[in-house]
Structure formats: structure tokens, C-alpha cells
C-alpha positions in Angstrom: 72.7 175.7 33.3 73.3 172.0 32.9 77.0 172.5 33.8 76.1 174.3 37.1 73.6 171.5 37.9 76.2 168.9 37.4 78.7 170.7 39.6 76.0 171.0 42.3 75.3 167.3 42.1 79.0 166.5 42.5 79.2 168.8 45.6 76.0 167.2 47.0 77.5 163.7 46.7 80.6 164.9 48.5 78.4 166.2 51.4 76.6 162.9 51.6 79.9 160.9 51.6 81.3 163.3 54.3 78.3 162.9 56.5 78.3 159.1 56.3 82.1 158.9 56.9 82.0 161.2 60.0 79.1 159.2 61.4 80.5 155.7 60.9 84.3 156.0 61.0 84.7 158.7 63.6 81.5 157.7 65.6 80.2 161.2 65.6 76.5 162.1 65.4 76.6 165.9 65.8 73.8 168.1 64.4 76.2 169.6 61.8 76.9 166.1 60.4 73.2 165.4 60.0 72.6 168.8 58.4 75.5 168.2 55.9 74.1 164.8 55.0 70.5 166.0 54.6 71.6 169.1 52.7 73.6 167.0 50.3 70.7 164.6 49.7 68.2 167.5 49.1 70.6 169.3 46.7 71.2 166.1 44.8 67.5 165.3 44.4 66.6 168.9 43.5 69.4 169.1 40.9 68.3 165.8 39.4 64.7 167.0 39.1 65.7 170.3 37.5 68.0 168.4 35.0 65.2 166.1 34.2 62.8 169.0 33.4 65.4 170.7 31.3 65.6 167.6 29.1 63.3 168.1 26.1 63.6 164.9 24.2 61.8 161.8 25.4 64.8 159.5 24.8 67.0 161.8 26.9 64.4 161.9 29.6 64.3 158.2 29.8 68.1 158.2 30.1 67.9 160.9 32.8 65.3 158.9 34.8 67.4 155.8 34.6 70.5 157.7 35.9 68.5 159.2 38.7 67.0 155.8 39.7 70.4 154.1 39.6 72.1 156.8 41.6 69.4 157.0 44.3 69.4 153.1 44.5 73.2 153.1 45.1 72.9 155.8 47.8 70.0 154.0 49.5 71.8 150.6 49.4 75.0 152.2 50.7 73.2 153.8 53.6 71.5 150.5 54.5 74.9 148.7 54.6 76.6 151.5 56.5 73.9 151.8 59.1 73.7 148.1 59.6 77.4 147.9 60.1 77.4 150.8 62.5 74.5 149.4 64.6 76.3 146.0 64.6 79.6 147.5 65.8 78.1 149.7 68.4 75.8 147.0 69.9 78.4 144.2 69.7 76.4 142.1 67.3 78.8 139.5 66.1 78.8 135.9 64.9 81.9 133.8 64.9 81.9 131.3 62.0 85.2 129.6 62.8 84.8 125.9 63.7 86.4 126.3 67.2 85.1 129.8 67.9 88.6 131.1 68.1 87.5 134.8 67.8 84.9 134.6 70.6 85.4 134.5 74.4 85.3 130.9 75.6 82.6 129.4 77.7 85.1 129.2 80.5 85.7 133.0 80.4 81.9 133.7 80.2 81.3 131.4 83.2 83.9 133.2 85.3 82.8 136.7 84.3 79.1 135.8 85.1 80.2 135.2 88.8 82.4 138.3 89.2 80.6 140.7 91.6 83.6 142.9 92.3 84.9 146.0 90.4 87.8 145.0 88.1 90.0 147.6 86.6 92.4 146.7 83.8 95.1 149.2 83.0 97.2 148.7 79.8 100.5 150.5 79.2 100.9 150.7 75.5 102.2 153.2 73.0 99.5 154.9 70.9 101.1 153.6 67.7 101.5 150.0 69.0 100.1 147.4 66.7 99.0 145.3 69.7 96.7 148.1 70.9 93.7 147.7 68.5 93.3 143.9 69.0 93.7 144.4 72.7 91.0 147.1 72.7 88.6 144.7 70.8 89.3 141.9 73.3 88.8 144.0 76.4 85.6 145.4 74.9 84.2 141.9 74.9 84.9 141.6 78.7 83.2 144.9 79.5 80.2 143.9 77.4 79.8 140.7 79.4 80.3 142.3 82.8 79.8 146.0 83.4 81.9 145.8 86.6 85.0 145.5 84.4 86.5 148.6 83.0 89.8 149.2 81.2 92.1 152.1 80.3 95.1 152.5 78.0 97.9 154.7 79.2 101.0 155.8 77.3 103.8 155.9 79.9 105.6 158.6 77.9 102.6 160.9 78.1 101.6 159.9 81.7 104.7 159.1 83.6 103.0 159.7 86.9 100.5 156.8 86.3 103.4 154.6 85.2 105.3 155.4 88.4 102.2 154.7 90.5 102.1 151.2 89.1 105.9 150.9 89.0 105.8 150.3 85.3 109.0 150.9 83.4 108.3 149.3 80.0 105.6 149.0 77.4 103.2 146.1 76.9 102.4 145.6 80.6 98.8 145.1 81.8 97.7 145.5 85.4 94.5 143.8 86.6 93.1 145.1 89.9 90.4 144.1 92.3 90.1 145.7 95.8 93.5 145.2 97.4 94.7 142.5 94.9 96.7 143.3 91.9 98.0 141.0 89.0 100.5 142.0 86.4 100.7 140.2 83.0 103.2 140.8 80.1 100.8 140.1 77.2 97.2 140.5 76.4 95.4 137.3 75.5 92.1 135.8 76.6 93.8 133.1 78.8 96.1 135.6 80.4 93.4 138.2 81.2 90.8 135.6 82.4 93.3 134.0 84.7 94.5 137.3 86.0 90.9 138.3 86.8 90.3 135.0 88.5 93.5 135.3 90.5 92.6 138.9 91.5 89.2 137.7 92.9 90.3 134.4 94.3 90.5 134.0 98.1 93.6 131.7 98.1 95.8 129.7 95.8 95.1 126.0 95.9 97.7 123.3 96.1 98.0 120.4 93.6 100.5 117.7 94.7 101.8 115.0 92.3 103.1 111.9 94.0 106.6 110.5 93.1 108.6 107.4 93.8 106.4 104.8 92.0 107.4 105.4 88.4 104.8 108.1 87.9 104.9 110.7 85.1 106.8 113.8 86.2 105.7 117.4 85.9 109.3 118.4 85.2 109.7 115.9 82.2 109.5 117.8 78.9 109.7 114.7 76.8 106.7 113.3 74.9 106.0 110.9 77.8 106.2 113.6 80.4 103.5 115.9 81.8 105.2 119.3 81.9 102.5 120.7 79.6 99.9 119.7 82.2 102.0 121.4 84.9 102.1 124.6 82.9 98.3 124.4 82.2 97.6 124.1 85.9 99.9 126.9 86.9 98.2 129.1 84.3 95.0 128.5 86.1 96.6 129.8 89.3 97.2 126.5 91.0 100.4 125.9 93.1 101.8 122.6 91.7 104.4 120.5 93.4 105.8 117.0 93.3 106.7 114.9 96.4 107.2 111.3 97.4 104.2 110.4 99.6 106.6 109.3 102.4 108.5 112.6 102.5 108.3 114.3 105.8 107.7 117.7 104.3 104.7 116.7 102.1 101.8 118.8 103.4 98.8 116.5 102.8 96.9 118.6 105.4 97.3 121.6 103.0 96.8 119.6 99.8 93.7 120.4 97.8 94.2 117.6 95.2 96.5 114.6 95.3 97.5 113.2 91.9 98.9 109.7 91.2 99.8 110.0 87.5 100.5 106.6 86.0 102.4 104.7 88.8 104.2 101.6 87.5 104.6 100.2 91.0 102.0 99.9 93.8 102.1 102.2 96.8 103.5 101.0 100.2 101.3 100.0 103.1 102.3 103.2 104.9 101.3 105.3 101.9 98.0 103.5 101.6 97.2 104.5 105.2 98.3 108.1 104.6 96.1 108.4 101.5 93.1 106.6 103.1 93.3 109.0 106.1 93.6 112.0 103.9 90.5 111.0 101.9 88.5 110.2 105.0 89.2 113.7 106.3 87.7 115.2 103.1 90.6 115.0 100.7 90.5 115.0 96.9 92.5 112.6 94.8 93.0 111.7 91.1 94.3 108.3 90.1 95.6 107.7 86.6 96.1 104.0 86.3 97.5 102.4 83.2 96.7 98.8 82.0 98.9 95.8 82.6 100.0 97.4 86.0 99.2 95.6 89.2 98.2 98.1 91.9 96.1 96.2 94.5 96.5 98.8 97.3 95.4 101.6 95.1 92.5 99.4 93.9 91.5 98.8 97.5 91.4 102.6 98.2 89.2 103.4 95.3 86.9 100.4 95.8 85.9 101.8 99.2 84.5 104.8 97.3 82.4 102.7 94.9 84.9 102.5 91.9 86.5 99.3 90.5 89.7 99.2 88.5 89.2 96.4 85.9 92.1 94.1 85.0 91.6 94.5 81.3 92.9 96.3 78.1 90.4 98.1 75.9 90.4 97.1 72.2 88.8 99.7 69.9 88.9 99.2 66.1 88.1 103.0 65.7 91.5 103.7 67.1 93.1 101.9 64.1 91.8 104.7 61.9 93.0 107.5 64.2 96.3 106.3 65.6 97.1 103.1 63.7 96.5 100.8 66.6 93.6 99.0 68.2 95.0 99.8 71.6 94.0 103.5 71.5 90.3 103.8 72.4 88.4 106.8 71.3 85.9 108.3 73.7 82.9 109.7 71.9 80.3 109.6 74.7 80.1 111.4 78.0 77.6 111.2 80.9 75.9 114.2 82.4 78.4 115.5 85.0 80.0 118.9 85.8 83.3 117.6 84.4 81.9 116.8 81.0 79.1 119.5 80.8 78.9 120.8 77.2 81.6 118.4 76.1 81.5 117.7 72.3 85.0 116.7 71.6 86.6 113.3 71.1 89.2 112.1 73.6 92.0 109.7 72.9 93.5 107.2 75.4 96.7 105.3 74.3 96.4 101.9 76.0 93.7 102.1 78.6 91.9 99.8 81.0 88.2 99.9 81.9 87.0 101.6 85.0 83.5 100.8 86.4 81.2 101.2 89.4 81.3 98.7 92.2 78.5 96.2 92.3 77.5 97.3 95.8 78.6 100.9 96.2 78.5 102.7 99.5 75.3 104.7 99.8 77.3 107.5 101.4 78.9 108.2 98.0 77.6 109.3 94.6 79.4 107.5 91.9 79.4 108.2 88.1 81.1 106.7 85.1 81.7 109.7 82.8 83.6 108.5 79.6 82.7 105.8 77.2 83.9 104.2 74.0 81.7 103.2 71.1 79.7 100.0 71.3 82.1 97.9 69.1 85.0 98.4 71.5 85.5 95.7 74.2 87.7 95.0 77.2 90.1 92.1 76.8 90.5 90.3 80.1 93.0 87.7 78.9 96.1 89.8 79.1 98.2 87.0 77.7 96.4 87.5 74.4 97.4 91.1 74.4 101.1 90.3 75.0 101.0 87.7 72.2 99.4 90.3 69.8 96.2 88.2 69.4 92.8 89.2 70.7 89.2 88.7 69.9 86.0 89.3 71.8 84.6 86.3 73.8 81.1 86.6 75.1 80.8 86.2 78.8 84.5 86.5 79.4 85.5 89.9 77.9 83.8 93.2 78.8 81.3 94.2 76.1 81.2 97.8 74.8 80.6 100.6 75.3 83.4 100.6 77.8 83.8 103.1 80.7 87.3 104.6 81.0 86.7 106.9 84.0 84.7 107.2 87.1 84.2 109.8 89.9 82.9 109.5 93.4 81.9 112.2 95.9 80.7 111.8 99.5 77.1 112.9 100.1 78.0 114.3 103.6 76.4 117.7 104.0 74.9 117.8 100.5 71.4 118.7 101.6 72.5 120.6 104.8 72.2 124.0 103.2 75.9 124.7 103.8 78.0 126.1 101.0 80.1 123.4 99.3 83.1 125.7 99.9 82.8 125.1 103.7 82.2 121.3 103.6 85.1 118.8 103.7 83.6 116.7 100.9 85.7 113.7 99.8 86.1 113.5 96.0 88.0 111.1 93.9 88.4 110.5 90.1 89.9 107.4 88.5 91.0 107.1 84.8 92.1 103.9 83.2 95.1 105.6 81.5 97.7 108.3 82.2 99.1 108.7 78.7 96.2 110.9 77.6 97.8 113.6 79.8 101.3 113.2 78.3 102.9 116.1 76.4 102.6 114.2 73.1 98.8 113.9 73.2 97.4 116.2 75.8 96.6 119.0 73.3 94.8 116.6 70.9 91.1 117.5 70.8 89.4 117.1 74.1 92.2 115.6 76.2 93.4 118.8 77.8 90.0 120.1 78.8 89.0 116.7 80.2 92.0 116.4 82.6 91.8 120.1 83.6 88.1 119.9 84.2 88.6 116.8 86.3 91.1 118.6 88.5 88.9 121.7 88.7 86.0 119.6 89.9 88.2 117.8 92.5 89.5 121.2 93.8 85.8 122.4 93.9 86.7 125.1 91.4 83.5 124.7 89.3 84.0 128.2 87.9 86.9 126.8 85.9 85.2 123.7 84.7 84.4 124.5 81.0 85.7 124.2 77.5 88.8 126.3 77.0 89.7 128.3 73.9 91.7 126.4 71.3 94.9 128.0 70.0 95.3 125.4 67.3 92.4 123.7 65.6 93.1 119.9 65.7 90.3 118.0 63.9 91.1 114.5 63.0 88.6 112.9 60.6 87.0 109.9 62.3 85.5 107.3 60.0 84.1 103.9 60.6 85.6 100.9 58.8 82.8 101.0 56.2 83.2 104.7 55.6 86.9 104.3 55.2 86.4 101.6 52.6 84.0 103.8 50.7 86.4 106.7 50.7 89.2 104.4 49.5 87.2 102.9 46.7 85.8 106.2 45.5 89.2 108.0 45.5 91.5 105.2 44.5 89.4 103.0 42.3 86.1 104.5 41.1 87.2 108.1 40.2 90.4 107.0 38.3 88.4 104.3 36.5 85.7 106.8 35.5 88.3 109.3 34.2 90.0 106.5 32.2 86.6 105.4 30.8 85.7 108.9 29.7 89.2 109.2 28.1 88.7 105.9 26.2 85.3 106.9 25.0 86.6 110.3 23.8 89.5 108.7 21.9 87.2 106.1 20.3 84.8 108.8 19.1 87.6 110.9 17.7 89.0 107.9 15.9 85.6 107.1 14.4 85.0 110.7 13.4 88.5 110.9 11.7 87.8 107.6 9.8 84.4 108.8 8.5 85.8 112.1 7.3 
């Protein structure tokens, strides 16, 4: 009798395991699964009760009760864990514990998806056995969860050649993003690729970013550390049409330019170019000026001053930069004002050799001016440039600029702001001025917040507020920033105190051993 009961208990456990497996792994909740699970549970409990009553001795009964309790506890605990996991998976309950949220959709993607009001269809052409398919499905499920207008489908071209022919697909790994009559094709599935494809598919037109040339500016084709080819690629990935022209070129289409960028000119612009830029801005143009220190650009300074921004003739000295880059000439920005460009910004930004940028004393009331980036309070702006060239500098009250120092300012015309007209239909002048261009260079643009800061600025200038956000990080770059006192504490603890403590413990141990050996 006991042997048969034990066999029934084993079979009942198999039924319970089968029910749980079919429900969780295969996502099936048929009546037969529920019946199998309940039958197994009832048989197991019944057999356990019978086995308990067949036990005569009190000691054996206590052992039987203990076994039944432990087994039922394990089953109950397993059910709780499995059901919690199933509910979490089916209702998309997730929490990303990584420092840079690399397994979550970025705020930029969420912001764009929240404004999508068109039906988006994503068709992926993958083999059923492709290793890229499962992570792609997980990623696309996040998109459909955030916006129900987005739907996706995986097609195997070998099994459905008609669909592949309809999309003119002749290889695996291709993804098609469709919206109305617009269609975008990408060769890989990643958040940045999908989000940009969705944005392109729903965007009315592609906007033009023109970089000036002919004044020693950084070039978008320069792949060296000092070039800005990485910025060029980042702008193209966000569906901007990017070009580089001399301002005096006959074919430069300023009338069709959405944002004009002067990236670190080493020479001032010509009088004719000053007139062209001034006219372009008066007609509602947008411009970004990246002006390095120790460069004399009076005509550019005159242009930006008419919009309430002053380019200071100074060099910023920041002792915090000594701990991060080994030089006092790299100010670290750790404060941002409330502005769409820096909304939600929590990252440091680094500016190799920068000058201060401030608001004019008497700004034009027709423009709204903000300073948006600041150093710490201990930084200052050295106005005696001869001291910088000699390698000697110190803060002089009333002469130098006291910290915190502003490194960037933006200005926007107030024309039509309260007219009730959509910003997309208003020719609103916008300019942004930074006291450095090196923070956009290939060598440093991907360091912490630099990339997001420059891209957010261009997005704001282009009136692409949907794109102004914090982008996902492919590589987590987290320099440890310590004050001078904190650095000294770390040095003394690691290099002096801890070794001395270990040496002291060793000496005491040796002395006690020697004393013990002499006494014995």
C-alpha cells in the first residue's frame, strides 16, 4: 500500500510540474492545464494524508508530518515565485538597475513615442533560428507597450517569399518601418536605429544643418581627434541633412538653412559675411556659435550682442579640471539652468579651454536670454590673458570674473510667442553661443554629457523639441570627480594610513609571538 501511495505522489508531482511549465513557459492557460495542476495537487495531498494515517508509531508520524509540511511549503513557494514572474513578464513590470539605464528605452525615445499619433508598422525579416530575433522581439515589445499604434511582425523570407518580394527584400536582417506613404529601411535593430526610423517616417521634411568653412573652423569631414566627424554622424543619425560651405559661396542656401553652425573659427568673419548672417537671423534664422578663448572675433561678437549675449575676453580657470583632465584649463560644468536644452540633465560636461559667455547688461526686450551652463563656485575667469600665456594665473577681486562661470547662453525672439500660433509656423530667431568648440571634438564628445548637450542645443535651434532629451549610452563613462580635500583624503588613506596600519598590526603580531616563544 505504501509503495502505491509513493508512486501516486511522484505522478502527482509530475502533473503539478507539467501544469506550471505549460502555463509559464508556453503561456497557455487552457482548462486542461488547470485540471492537470489541480488533480496533481489533490492527489498529492490525499496520498500524503493516507500515508500519514497508515503510520502507527508516533515518531514516524512526526517525520511524516515534517515531510508533508516541507513538501507543501516548497510547492507553495515555487508557485508564488512562478506566478510573480509570469505576471511581471506579461504586464511588462521591469526595473533597470544599471547605472545608465542601458536596458531601458531612453527618455528621448519615450518622448518621441508619446507624440506619435499615426499607425506605425515595423516588419522584420529574420530567420526563425536567428540569434538576433529574441532580443529584437523584446525591444519591439517595449515600443508597442509605450504606444499602441505601433505594431510589429517577423517574417521569414524563405517561408513567405511573397511578402519579401512586396518589400523588395533579398536578404535577412532587414527591418522596414512604415507610416502612411513613408517607408524607412534599416539594416540592424537597435533603439537608436528604430527610434530614428520612426521619427523619419513621421517627419514632414528633413531639416538642413550648415557648417561654415573658411575661417579655420572644425570640419565635419575631419576624423582626427580635433575634428567633428562624430558630431556629423550623430546629426545624420537624427535625420538631419548636414553640409559644409564657405559663407561667401554662391551655392550656400541660407534661405533653406534651418541651423547655421560656426564651430570654432580661428579668424573673424568678413564684413560681407557679417551682413549675410545678420540678415539671415533677422529673417528668423537659427545659429550656433562655438567660440574658443584667445580668439579675437569682434564681428561675431557684434552679431550675438544684438541678441543679448556677450562673449567675454577671458579664460576659465577651474581647479576641479586638474582632477579630471590634469589641467586647470578644462572647466567642469556641474550646474544647468532650467531650459529645454538642459531639461533633466544630470551629467557633467567638460570644456577643454573655454571662455565665459554672459548676458548683456541691457538686453533687448524683444529677446529672451538664458545662460544655461555653469562651473562650480571656485572657478574664475582670468581676464589678463598674458598671465595665461605665461603659465601664471591667480584670481584678482574686481578684475577677474568670479565663479560660478557661465559657459553658454541662448537667445530667442519673443515675436509671436503669445499669438496662439504654433511655433512650427513662426519664423522665430534663435541663437546659442558656447565659449568653447573642443567639447564637440571627436576626442571628447562622447565623454559624459557633452554629446547630449550639443545635440540638444541643435535640436532646440531647429525647433525639434521632440529630439531634445537624454540619449541612451552605449558605453558607460563615469569619471570620479573629487574635490581637492577629498582627493587628499583618498591619497592619505590608500597610500599612508592603510599601509601603516597593516605594518603596525604585523609588528604587534611579531612582538607577541616573540614574547610567547621566550616565555615558553
